[in-house]
N, C-alpha and C positions, 0 to 999 in steps of 0.2 A: 504494500500500500504506500502511495506517495504522500509525504508529509509536506505541508505548505508552511512557509514562514509567516508569523504574525508580526504586525507592526504597531507602533504606538500612534496615538492621535497626532502627535507632532510630526512623525514620519509621513503620515498620510497628507497632512496639510502642507508640509514643505516640499514633498516630492510630487504631489498632485495626481497620483494614480487613482483609479477607481477602486474603492474598498467598501467593505460592509462589516458591521459589528452588531451584536445584540447586547443591550444593556441588561443590568441585573433585574430590571422590572419587566423584561420581555419586549421592550421597545427596540425596533430594528432601525439602524441608521445606514444610509448609503451616501457616500461622498465621492465627488469627482471634481477635481480642479478647484473651483471657487464656490461650489454650491452643493447641496445635498437634499436628502429627504429623511424625514423622521416619521416612522409608521408605528403607532402605539398598538398594544395588543387588541384593541377594539377595531383596528383598521383605519383609524383617522390618520391622514397623511398631511404633513406640514412641510413646506419648502423652507430650507435653511440656507441662509446667506452668510452666517457668522460661524466660523469654525469653533469659536469658544463654546458654542452650545453642544458640541460633541462630547461624548463620554471618553474617558481614558481607556476603556475596555480594550482588549486585544482586537485589532483590526485585521481582517483577511482580505487580500486582493481578490476581486472578482476575476473571471476568465479574461475580461477586457483589461483589468488592472495588471494581471500576470503578463499579458502581451506588452503592455506599456512599459513595465519594468524590464522585460526581456529585451526590448528594443533599445534600451539605454546602455546595455552591457557592451 
């Protein structure tokens, strides 16, 4: 089984690749570049334009994010 590296919120914000994380309350966050989405467990979605609103939880690159990271190597 392939293991993927996780990243910090600061890594995601500085490097700008597409990544996803799930907070302790079950809220899912998707971030790419300078904006993202917050989807709470009830399905309510909010557009985020401030990276300070993102949790520190481990972030995993999406398939698109993996490709973005790979293209920088």
